[in-house]
N, C-alpha and C positions, 0 to 999 in steps of 0.2 A: 400295799397303798391304803387299803381300807382302814387300817388302824390309825394312819396320820389324818385321813379325812374325818374319822370319828372324833379325834382329839381336837380338831379345829371347827367343830360344829357347836354353834351357840345352843345351850339348853336352858339357860336362864338370862333374864335381863331385868334392869330396873331403871326407871327415870325418877329422879327426885329433885325438889326445888332447893336452890342455893341462892345466896344473896345476889348472884349474877344472872340467875335463869335456871332453867332445867338441865341437869347434867345426867348423862346416861352411862351405865355400865352393862356388859354383857359377857358371858363366859360359860364354862362348864365345869365338871368336877376337876378337870386338870388346872383350872386358873382363869384368869381374866383375859379374854381375847380382844376386847374392844372397849373404848370409851368415847365419849362425845362431850365436848366443851359445852357449857351452858348455852341454851337457846331460849327464845322468847315464849315457847310454848311447850308443854309436855308432849303434845302429838308431834310437833315438828322434831324435837329431840329423839323421840321414839322411832320416827321415820328415818331419821339420819343414821341412828344407831343400828337399826335392823336392815338397813338397805341391802338387799340380795339374800337375806335369810328367810328361812321359813318361819311362820308364827311359832313363838315359844312362850313358855310360862314366865310370868312375871314373878319376881322375887330376887332377893340377893342373900347368899350366905355369909356375906361379911358386913355386918352392920357397923362395925368399928371403922371399916374403910369408908363407907358412906358418911359416917360423922367426921371423918379427918378430911374429907373432900369439902364438906360443908364448912368446917373450920378454916380451910385454905381460902375459900371465897369470902369468908368474913374477915380476912386479913391477919389470921394467925400464922405463925411460922410452922408450916408442916413439911416434913421431908418424907416421901414415900419410899423410894429406894427399894431395898430388899423386903420391906415390910409388907408389900403387895406381892401376891403370888401371880405372876404372869405366865400365860400360855403362848409361847412363841414358836410352837412347833411347826406352824406353816411358813416360817421365815427361812431364808438361807442362813448359813453359819455366820457369815459376815454381817448380815442384817441383824442377827441376834446379838452378836457381839457389840455392834454400834448402839443398839437399844438399851443393852445392860449397862454398858459405860455411861450412856447419856442418863440412864436412870439414877446414876450415883452423883450427878452434878448437884452440888450443895445449893440449897435454897438461897436465892438472891444473887447468885454467881453466874456469870456467863463464860462461854468458851466459844471457840471458832469451829466451823466445819473441819478445818485442817487439823486442828488439835485433836478433835474427836477421832478423826481418821487415824492419827498417829497412836492414840491411846487404844484403838480397837485392833491395831496391829497391821495397818495398811496405810502408811504415811503419804502415799501419792493418790489417795482415794477421797479427796475432799468433795469432788462433785457426786460421787456416788453416796456419800454421806448425806449430802443435801437431798438426794433423791429418797433416801431412806427416812430422813426427817419428814419430807412432804408426805410420805405414806405411813407414818407412824399411826398404828392402830390404837395407841393408848395415849392420847394427848393428856397432859397434866401429870399422869402417873409416870410416864416417861417425858420428862420436861423439854421437849423439843423447843419450846419457846426460849430456852435458855442458850441456844446455839445461834450465833450471829457470824456475819461475814468477817473476813480478816481486816477489812478496813474499818470495822466498828459499826457499820450499817446493820439494820435488823435483818435484812434479807427477807425472803418469802415466808409465808405462813399459810398453810393450806386449810387450816381450821376455820370454821365459820367466823367471819369478822376480819379475816386476813391479818395483815400486819398491824392494824389497830388493836386486834385482840392481844397479839404478842407484846406490843407496847404497854397496853394496859396491865397485863400480867407481870411484866417485869417491873413496872411502877408499883403494883401492889406489894411485890417482894422486897423492893428498895425501901418502901415506906414502912413495911412491917419490921425490917431489920433495924431501922432507926428508932423504933419504940423501946 
């Protein structure tokens, strides 16, 4: 069990400014463990990102990812998917499957919790998918904002700003696709 615990410990973090506010990333040598959608201050984003973690070094080994995140919030069409190296070792196999399938959702497109459950191999697990999306440790990189209810309503969004942030992100993507 010690190897899994070591793989899930943050060893670096970075908080940087985007056009929407301060975004945070945290990870270790195995990949990115957490992200934090933009907040109004660097300290607030850092506190949210590092909640429950020991103090760790600041820095980010992936400058290109940081640049792509900034481009996303500037309105550029950016797909993260397999280009980001995620560390999902602390997740159950089903949670990993759901997050990886969600990570492949195309920019500006939405799907439902039910369809995501089907694509992850458990067609009757829409509610479980909703729970996994609510606990998504990698918002934006794993675009849980693109998952909506079967009736077309947005559904919940546990990231700062709640459903308003989800709506704003979907609107940004919709407008970017029209350019």
